Backbone as a ProteinNet text record, in pm:
[ID]
protein_1_A
[PRIMARY]
XXXXXXXXXXXXXXXXXXXXXXXXXXXXXXXXXXXXXXXXXXXXXXXXXXXXXXXXXXXXXXXXXXXXXXXXXXXXXXXXXXXXXXXXXXXXXXXXXXXXXXXXXXXXXXXXXXXXXXXXXXXXXXXXXXXXXXXXXXXXXXXXXXXXXXXXXXXXXXXXXXXXXXXXXXXXXXXXXXXXXXXXXXXXXXXXXXXXXXXXXXXXXXXXXXXXXXXXXXXXXXX
[TERTIARY]
-2825.4	-2737.6	-2635.8	-2679.8	-2587.7	-2473.6	-2499.7	-2395.3	-2280.7	-2313.5	-2211.1	-2136.3	-2196.4	-2132.3	-2032.9	-2029.4	-1926.1	-1789.5	-1690.8	-1564.2	-1500.3	-1508.7	-1444.2	-1518.6	-1642.2	-1716.2	-1710	-1714.1	-1714.8	-1586.7	-1473.2	-1345.5	-1352.5	-1436.2	-1453.7	-1572.7	-1676.6	-1796.7	-1769	-1686	-1657.8	-1586.2	-1473.5	-1409.8	-1497	-1581.4	-1673.3	-1769.7	-1825.9	-1919.3	-1849.1	-1728.8	-1654.1	-1618.7	-1574.6	-1540.3	-1658.8	-1775.3	-1895	-1937.2	-1928.5	-1965.5	-1870.4	-1739.9	-1644.1	-1669.6	-1705.8	-1734.4	-1854.3	-1957.9	-2075.9	-2038.5	-1955	-1911.6	-1833.4	-1746.9	-1669	-1760	-1860.9	-1953	-2029.4	-2085.8	-2167.9	-2085.2	-1957.3	-1873.9	-1811.6	-1827.6	-1774	-1631.6	-1568.5	-1429.6	-1417	-1524.9	-1516.9	-1515.1	-1538.4	-1542	-1424.5	-1454.7	-1350.2	-1238.2	-1269.6	-1165.2	-1069.8	-1122.4	-1035.2	-951.7	-1008.9	-932.6	-812.6	-830.9	-720.5	-612.7	-654.3	-556.6	-480.7	-550.3	-482.6	-388.8	-423.2	-333.3	-202.9	-210.4	-89.1	-2.8	-65.2	12	103	65.7	156.2	138.1	237.3	224.7	304.5	408.7	496.5	474	498	488.8	623.6	636.1	766.4	805.4	934.4	986.8	1058	990.3	1048.3	1155.2	1181	1279.5	1419.8	1501.3	1636.8	1734.3	1833.8	1935.1	2072.5	2074.8	2198	2310.7	2282.1	2391.2	2400.1	2324.5	2330.7	2238.4	2161	2070.4	1928.7	1832.3	1692.3	1645.1	1600.6	1555.1	1410.1	1369.4	1228.5	1134.9	1175.9	1090.8	1071.2	1174.1	1161.2	1059.7	1062.6	966.4	824.2	808.3	675.8	629.2	722.4	686	644.9	718.7	683.8	548.5	525.3	397.3	282.9	304.6	201.5	174.8	281.9	264.4	178.4	184.9	101.6	-46.2	-81.1	-220.7	-257.8	-166.3	-198.8	-153.6	-89.9	-46.4	75.6	85.3	198	188.2	68.4	52.5	-51.2	-80.3	-170.7	-301.4	-344.6	-471.3	-443	-525.6	-502.9	-550.9	-504.4	-547.6	-697.8	-752.2	-896	-977.6	-929.8	-1001.3	-973.2	-846.3	-807.8	-852.6	-842	-868.9	-1008.1	-1116.7	-1249.1	-1261.9	-1199.2	-1207.2	-1135.1	-1017.8	-940.8	-1013.9	-1069	-1142.5	-1263.9	-1341.4	-1462.9	-1430.9	-1326.4	-1289.9	-1243.4	-1155.9	-1106.4	-1221.9	-1311.8	-1425.2	-1518.8	-1548.6	-1642.4	-1585.7	-1459.7	-1397.9	-1389.7	-1352.1	-1342.9	-1475.8	-1583	-1715.2	-1760.5	-1733	-1772.8	-1698.5	-1568.1	-1490	-1536.9	-1563.9	-1615.4	-1746.2	-1834.2	-1964.4	-1949	-1852.2	-1833.3	-1768.2	-1673.2	-1597.4	-1651.3	-1736.4	-1787.7	-1853.5	-1937.7	-2003.2	-1908	-1785.6	-1695.7	-1574.5	-1538.5	-1415.5	-1440.9	-1359.4	-1371.4	-1314	-1355	-1305.9	-1154.6	-1088.7	-943.2	-874.2	-944.3	-887	-931.9	-1064.3	-1110.4	-1085	-1069.8	-1045	-911.6	-798.4	-672.8	-680.9	-751.8	-767.4	-842.6	-950.6	-1029.5	-947.6	-864.2	-783.2	-683.2	-616.5	-517.5	-584.6	-695.4	-765.8	-821	-861.9	-908.6	-798.5	-677.9	-564.5	-529.5	-533.2	-505.9	-610.4	-736.6	-843.4	-828.6	-795.8	-777.7	-661.3	-553.1	-439.6	-473.4	-546.8	-584.3	-675.8	-775.2	-868.9	-798.2	-714.9	-642.3	-552.4	-479	-393.4	-474.5	-590.1	-676	-726.1	-772.5	-819.7	-705.9	-588.6	-473.9	-433	-440.9	-404.8	-501.5	-630.7	-730.7	-704.6	-680.6	-653.7	-526.2	-425.4	-299.1	-318.6	-400.3	-427.8	-499.9	-596.3	-669.1	-576.8	-487.1	-393	-300.4	-253.4	-163.8	-233.9	-361.8	-435.3	-457	-475.3	-493.6	-365	-251.3	-124.4	-45.4	-112.4	-37.8	14.9	-41	7.1	137.3	182	308.4	415.9	514.3	623.3	711.7	772.5	856.1	971.9	1028.6	1141.3	1100.3	970.2	925.1	941.4	959	973.4	1115.2	1209.4	1346.6	1347.3	1404.4	1405.4	1293.4	1201.9	1090.5	1127.5	1061.7	1087.5	979.6	1007.5	910.9	961.9	905.6	946.4	961.8	1053.3	1077.1	959.6	898.6	790	844.5	956.7	1031.2	1178.7	1255.2	1399.1	1461.9	1541.9	1602.6	1753.5	1810.7	1955.7	1997.7	2123.1	2174.8	2111.9	2038.5	1977.2	1829	1766.7	1626.9	1553.7	1428.9	1343.8	1224.1	1147.8	1030.3	1006.9	953.4	927	798.4	734.6	620.6	672.6	660.9	716.9	603.9	608.6	507.8	555.8	475.4	515.3	484.8	513.1	500.3	355.4	261.4	119.4	57.7	135.1	85.3	43.3	37.9	1.6	118.2	85.7	187.9	198.7	321.8	348.9	437.6	401.2	486.2	584.4	713.8	814.4	915.4	969.2	1080.8	1209.2	1295.4	1413	1531.7	1648.7	1772.5	1848.6	1941.5	2032.4	2145.6	2211.8	2328.1	2440.6	2524.4	2634.3	2719.5	2744.8	2830.2	2758.8	2630.5	2558.1	2490.7	2469.9	2410.7	2263.6	2211	2068.3	1980.4	1859.3	1761.1	1649.5	1624.2	1524.6	1382.8	1286.5	1145.6	1103.2	1033.2	982.4	1074	1199.2	1292.5	1264.5	1292.6	1270.4	1375.6	1333.1	1424.8	1408.5	1508.3	1505.7	1541.2	1459.2	1485.7	1590.8	1701.3	1812.4	1836	1781.8	1804.4	1702.3	1689.1	1598.2	1665.1	1659.5	1715.2	1600.3	1578.4	1464	1473.9	1596.6	1612.4	1563.8	1595.6	1554.1	1422.3	1377.5	1257.4	1276.3	1398.1	1432.7	1477.8	1432.9	1476.2	1593.3	1680.8	1789.3	1758.6	1769.4	1732.6	1845.4	1839.3	1931	1853.2	1914.3	1850.4	1830	1710.1	1678	1763.7	1832.4	1917.4	1838.2	1710.8	1626.7	1493.6	1494.2	1374.8	1255	1277.8	1165.3	1080.1	1131.9	1054	951.4	962.4	869	739.1	622.3	496.3	476.4	397.1	379.4	319.4	230.6	165	212.5	296.3	342.4	367.7
-1233.5	-1313	-1391.2	-1443.7	-1519.1	-1430.7	-1299.9	-1207.2	-1205.3	-1207.3	-1205.1	-1337.5	-1445.2	-1575.8	-1600.6	-1514.2	-1524.5	-1507.5	-1587.8	-1590.3	-1453.2	-1370.9	-1240.2	-1143	-1171	-1088.5	-1147.7	-1280.3	-1346.5	-1316.3	-1301.2	-1270.5	-1137.5	-1046.5	-917.8	-919.4	-993.3	-995.1	-1059.8	-1165.4	-1234.6	-1145.2	-1079.7	-991	-872.5	-824.8	-717	-761.9	-881.7	-933.5	-958.2	-1017.2	-1043.7	-912.8	-813.5	-684.5	-618.4	-624.8	-565.8	-640.2	-774	-852.8	-824.6	-815.4	-783.2	-644.3	-549.1	-414.1	-413.3	-489.4	-498.7	-562.3	-666.2	-731.1	-637.7	-554	-458.6	-359.1	-309.7	-211.3	-271.8	-391.1	-452.2	-504.4	-533	-580.6	-466.4	-344	-228.2	-194.6	-275.1	-247.6	-123	-83.1	34.6	163.1	152.7	273.1	275.8	248.4	262.7	163.3	39.3	-61.4	-25.7	19.6	56.1	177.2	267.9	385.2	345.9	247	201.7	137.5	56.7	-8.2	93.7	193.9	294.8	377.9	396	469.5	394.6	261.2	182.8	194.8	223.5	232.6	353.3	460.5	570.1	691.1	781.9	913.5	932	859.4	882.2	777.6	815	721.3	658.1	524.4	461.6	443.6	441.4	406.1	273.2	161.4	31.6	-11	67.8	27.8	53.8	-49.4	-35.8	-73.7	10	-16.5	-31.4	-79	-77.7	-153.9	-268.6	-348.1	-342	-246.6	-231.6	-324.8	-408.4	-502.5	-475.3	-515.7	-500	-624.6	-608.9	-721.5	-753.7	-880.5	-915.1	-841	-821.1	-748.7	-604.3	-546.2	-408.9	-402.1	-501.3	-502.9	-519.4	-608.9	-627.8	-502	-435.9	-312.1	-202.7	-191.8	-91.8	-121.8	-249.4	-289.3	-264.4	-300.5	-275.6	-127.4	-47.4	96.3	157	98.9	148.2	133.1	28.2	4.3	63.7	137.4	207.7	140.4	21.4	-48	21.3	16.9	78	227.4	283.6	428.6	470	382.2	419.7	345.5	289	214.4	65.6	-1.9	-143.8	-229.8	-352.8	-449.5	-472.8	-471.8	-492.8	-389	-266.9	-160.9	-162.3	-181.2	-167	-282.9	-406.1	-522	-519.9	-497.2	-492.3	-381.1	-267	-154.4	-186.2	-247.5	-283.1	-386.9	-489.1	-592.9	-534.7	-454.9	-398.9	-302.7	-222.5	-126	-197.6	-297.3	-370.7	-438.9	-501.9	-569.1	-473.4	-361.2	-265	-202.7	-158.1	-97	-198.1	-321.4	-423.6	-450.2	-459.9	-483.6	-366.5	-245.1	-127.4	-121.6	-152	-149.6	-260.7	-379.1	-488.4	-449.7	-387.1	-346.7	-243.2	-151.7	-45.3	-95.6	-188.5	-233.4	-361.9	-433.2	-561.1	-555.9	-455.5	-451.9	-425.7	-380.1	-338.1	-430.1	-500.2	-580.1	-720.9	-818.2	-954.3	-960.6	-1062.5	-1073.4	-1078.8	-1142.6	-1153.4	-1017.9	-916.7	-782.8	-695.1	-694.4	-599.5	-648.6	-780.4	-827.1	-777.6	-787.9	-733.9	-584.2	-512.3	-368.4	-344.4	-421	-406	-441.1	-545.8	-587.4	-479.6	-420.4	-316.7	-192.4	-149.7	-32.3	-58.3	-183.3	-217.5	-203.8	-248.7	-234.5	-87.2	-8.7	134.7	200.6	165.8	222.2	181.3	54.7	8.3	80.9	102.8	173.9	316.9	385.3	524	532.9	445.2	447.7	406.7	302	258	365.8	434.9	543.4	659.3	685.3	792.4	762.3	638.9	600	604.5	553.1	553.8	696.3	788	927.2	990.8	959.9	1013.2	960.2	827.9	768.3	827.4	845.4	901.2	1042.5	1122.3	1258.6	1258.1	1165.7	1156.5	1117.1	1021.7	978	1091.3	1166.3	1277.7	1384.2	1411.4	1512	1466.3	1335.9	1282.8	1289.8	1277.3	1274.3	1402.7	1513.1	1636.6	1695	1650.7	1702.4	1634.9	1533.6	1466.7	1523.9	1587	1641.4	1528.2	1550.8	1446.2	1410.5	1512.7	1486	1402.7	1401.1	1326.8	1176.7	1128.5	984.8	935.7	1027.7	987.6	924.9	806.8	733.9	633	630.3	535.7	408.8	299.6	172.6	137.4	36.8	-8.1	-130.8	-154.7	-269.2	-226.1	-289.9	-258.6	-306.7	-214.4	-251.2	-300.1	-244.8	-289.4	-299.6	-368.9	-381.5	-242.6	-219.5	-87.7	-100.5	-13.7	-7.9	137.7	162.7	299.1	383.7	320.4	393.4	422.8	356.2	384.2	263.6	285.5	180.6	242.4	161.5	211.2	129	195	126.9	178.8	93.8	134.2	165	290.3	335.4	375.9	326.2	359.2	479.3	588.3	705.2	684.3	786.4	773.7	766.1	800.3	790.1	659.7	577.8	448.6	445.1	560.8	563.5	516	456	401.1	486.3	514	599.6	524	529.4	474.4	582.8	556.7	658.4	607.2	698.9	669.5	677.3	578.5	575.2	509.7	523.1	463.5	408.5	317.6	274.4	375.7	372.5	458.3	412.9	505	466.6	355.1	254.1	144.6	32.2	48.9	-56.2	-151.3	-273.3	-375.9	-345.1	-389.5	-370.4	-439.6	-389.5	-446.2	-505.7	-633.9	-702.8	-672.5	-695.9	-672.9	-750.2	-681.7	-744.4	-736.2	-692.8	-683.1	-557.8	-565	-452.4	-344.7	-218.7	-107.4	-1.5	85.2	199.4	323.9	428.4	554.1	630.8	663.8	728.1	872.2	911.9	1049.5	1083.5	1213.1	1260.1	1371.9	1363.6	1466.1	1548.7	1671	1751.2	1797	1808.3	1852.9	1746.2	1621	1511.4	1448.8	1481.4	1419.1	1270.6	1231.9	1091	1061.6	947.7	901.5	804.8	804.1	707	606.7	481.2	376.3	274.4	196.5	85.9	-32.1	-149.6	-265.9	-239.3	-267.8	-236.4	-321.5	-255.9	-333.2	-418.9	-382.2	-457.2	-489.9	-582.7	-610.2	-656.9	-713.2	-760.4	-645.2	-520.6	-406.4	-360.2	-409.1	-368.9	-446.9	-378.3	-448.6	-546.5	-649.8	-755.2	-702.4	-604.7	-553.8	-414.6	-401	-269	-265.3
-1931.4	-1847.3	-1930.2	-2043.4	-2128.3	-2177.3	-2188.3	-2230.7	-2129.8	-2000	-1896.7	-1885.9	-1934.6	-1925.6	-2038.4	-2136.5	-2239.1	-2172.6	-2213.5	-2141.6	-2126.8	-2230.6	-2227.6	-2137.3	-2104.6	-2008.4	-1868.2	-1859.9	-1729.7	-1651.5	-1723	-1658.2	-1585.3	-1634	-1566.5	-1470.8	-1506.7	-1422.1	-1286.8	-1284.6	-1159.2	-1057.9	-1093	-994.7	-956.2	-1048.9	-1015	-906.5	-921.7	-822	-688.7	-694.1	-570.7	-500.4	-576.7	-517.7	-450.1	-513.9	-454.6	-328.1	-331.7	-213.6	-96.9	-126.1	-20.2	36.7	-48.8	-1.4	92.1	54.4	141.6	275.1	269.3	392.7	482.4	422.4	501.1	570.7	498.5	556.3	672.8	655.1	759.6	876.4	853.8	963.3	1042.1	990.2	1060	1025.5	938.1	902	816.8	751.5	666.7	744.1	877.5	958.9	1054.1	1185.3	1285.5	1266.5	1232	1215.8	1105.7	993	881.3	914.2	994.1	1033.5	1117.2	1207.9	1289.6	1203.8	1103.3	1017.5	935.2	884.1	802.8	887.9	1016.4	1104.7	1121.7	1123.2	1135.8	1011.9	896.9	773.3	774.7	847.3	872.9	787.3	803.9	746.5	619.4	601	487.4	380.8	256.8	145.5	120.7	141.3	126.8	-17.9	-38.5	-169.6	-155.7	-188.3	-162	-260.8	-361.7	-462.1	-408.9	-406.2	-355.1	-466.1	-483.3	-585	-520.3	-396	-317.6	-382.8	-444.2	-498.7	-650	-708.3	-852.7	-927.1	-854.9	-918.2	-871.7	-951.3	-915.2	-842.8	-717.9	-638.5	-673.2	-663.7	-686.4	-593.6	-466.7	-372.7	-416	-480.5	-529.1	-641.8	-731.3	-841.2	-788.8	-690	-632.2	-560.1	-490.9	-422.3	-518.9	-629.6	-731.3	-793.7	-824.5	-883.1	-785.1	-658.9	-559.1	-539.2	-546.6	-531.7	-641.2	-762.5	-872	-839.8	-764.9	-729.4	-594.2	-532.7	-409.1	-281.6	-291.9	-171.2	-111.9	20.9	89.3	102.9	80.8	87.6	191.7	285.1	393.7	395.8	282.8	278.3	294.6	373.1	399.6	283.5	283.9	182.9	191.5	313.9	333.2	257.4	253.3	183.3	33.6	-3.7	-144.6	-232.7	-182.3	-266.6	-329	-252.4	-316.3	-419.4	-391.2	-483.8	-613.6	-603.4	-722.8	-806.6	-740.9	-814.2	-885.5	-812.8	-871.3	-985.3	-968.6	-1072.8	-1199.2	-1181.8	-1298.5	-1371.5	-1297.1	-1360.4	-1429.8	-1365.9	-1424.8	-1551	-1544.8	-1663	-1777.5	-1745.9	-1849.1	-1917.3	-1839.1	-1897.4	-1984.1	-1938	-2015.6	-2149.1	-2145.1	-2269.6	-2363.1	-2309.6	-2391.8	-2459	-2382	-2435.7	-2545.7	-2526.5	-2624.8	-2753	-2740.3	-2857.7	-2919.5	-2843.9	-2891.8	-3029.1	-3057.3	-3189	-3305.1	-3275.1	-3382.4	-3399.9	-3293.1	-3298.6	-3247	-3288.3	-3234.3	-3093	-3012.6	-2874.8	-2863.6	-2958.8	-2952	-2957.9	-3007.4	-3017.7	-2901.8	-2871.5	-2769.8	-2627	-2606.8	-2470.4	-2414.5	-2489.4	-2435	-2406.9	-2494.5	-2470.8	-2341.4	-2320.3	-2198.1	-2074.5	-2084.6	-1969.9	-1930.8	-2031.6	-2003.7	-1946	-2006.5	-1954.5	-1814.7	-1788.8	-1654.8	-1551.2	-1586	-1495.2	-1471.6	-1579	-1564.2	-1475	-1497.1	-1414.6	-1269	-1244.2	-1107.2	-1040.1	-1115.6	-1059.3	-1022.2	-1109.2	-1080.7	-959.9	-955.2	-842.1	-713.1	-719.4	-600.6	-544.4	-631.7	-585.3	-530.5	-592.2	-541.4	-401.2	-379.6	-246.8	-145.4	-185	-94.3	-58	-153.5	-126.1	-26.7	-41.3	52.2	192.8	203.9	334.6	394.2	311.2	358.6	411.7	343.1	389.1	522.5	537.5	664	778.5	750.5	854	893.2	794.8	824.6	907.7	876.1	952.1	1094.8	1114.8	1249.5	1330.8	1261.4	1333.8	1325.9	1285.8	1265.8	1397	1512.7	1640.5	1683	1609.5	1639.6	1548.5	1608.2	1528.5	1477.7	1362.2	1304.1	1396.4	1463.9	1552.6	1673.6	1705.8	1823.6	1807.5	1684.8	1663.9	1690	1703.9	1736.8	1875.4	1886	2011.5	2023	1925.9	1928	1852	1884.5	1819.3	1719.1	1639.9	1540.2	1467.9	1350	1267.7	1122.6	1053.9	913.2	829.5	754.4	663.7	530.5	488.4	371.8	412.8	334.5	362.7	368.2	471.2	492.8	477.7	395.1	384.3	375.8	337.7	334.7	225.1	132.4	22.2	46.2	141	168.9	224.1	255.3	309.4	378	449.2	519.2	644.6	748	874.5	935.5	1015.4	1097.5	1236.8	1278.3	1405.5	1499.7	1623.4	1722.7	1804.1	1806.3	1883.7	2032	2112.1	2256.9	2303.3	2214.8	2250.9	2201.8	2131.7	2085.8	1940.7	1872.6	1730.6	1645.4	1531	1442.8	1316.9	1275.9	1160.3	1062	933.7	828	786.6	801.5	773.6	673.1	595.2	505.2	586.9	572.8	658.6	587.9	651.6	603.8	723.4	696.6	801.6	813.7	927.4	945.4	853.4	808	717.9	777.2	696.3	737.7	809.6	841.9	912.6	813.9	859	773	745.6	631.3	601.9	705.4	720.1	812.7	729.6	746	665.1	712.5	623.8	653.9	779	869.3	989.6	1109.6	1089.9	1202.9	1285.1	1414.9	1503.4	1479.4	1482.5	1456.9	1566.1	1574.4	1664.9	1585.5	1595.5	1526.2	1604.9	1540	1610.4	1566.3	1452.2	1406.4	1298.5	1269.8	1164.8	1087.5	954.9	866.8	812	865.3	819.9	675.9	623.4	484.9	387.7	414.8	327.3	371.7	494	546.3	570.5	607.6	621.9	764.7	816.5	947.5	931.6	1030.8	1036	1146.6	1113.2	1208.2	1219	1324.8	1342.9	1399.8	1394.6	1455.4	1604.1	1653.1	1792.2	1886.4	1982.8	2073.8	2173.2	2194	2287.7	2218.1	2121.9	2040.8	2122.5	2241	2321.2	2372.8	2364.6	2410.2	2306.6	2182.1	2076.9	2095.6	2099.5	2110.7	1996	2018.2	1918.4	1791.3	1796.9	1678	1648.4	1541.9	1501.7	1353.5
[MASK]
+++++++++++++++++++++++++++++++++++++++++++++++++++++++++++++++++++++++++++++++++++++++++++++++++++++++++++++++++++++++++++++++++++++++++++++++++++++++++++++++++++++++++++++++++++++++++++++++++++++++++++++++++++++++++++++++

């Protein structure tokens, strides 16, 4: 036990324990089954590219989106599912690396190595889980043609401009799809959370064109 209380081990042991406890809570609360499936369905079918270079500058939101994408966020898996997995993976990998390198190197050397490898491991596992969830969501929604979303409303999941973005769109049966989209040429960008209307679909690029919804009160509260 004293081994785990060493600062360089405790930093990994704590998130490992928290991740495992959260995972147990998810299983017993039922979120790991039907509830999580509903949340992942809301995340949608397409993988968004939140990086926008519209004005030639890198926005802070783009950096956060890129960083989150490395860990699997925004790809169909909810935070409820990903967070425990990321914490547990980072803690487990860090402890294993510490154990392997501890007899040969001082903590000041092996701890940074363990931290970096832990982040890499968490990113790989997070993306793997997100890919599995994304595949399941796509298989569930395969009966909905991409063109069927034209005319449907939703909300911007990321800032949308003429260069790209992402939105959660509710189809005519009530299911929610995460789609890659753009604004129409010459129209103003649509900020995150604003109501949108799908007006066209480009099958060659796999991209939807959206505009600000003319009747935002028609969008259900949860989308």
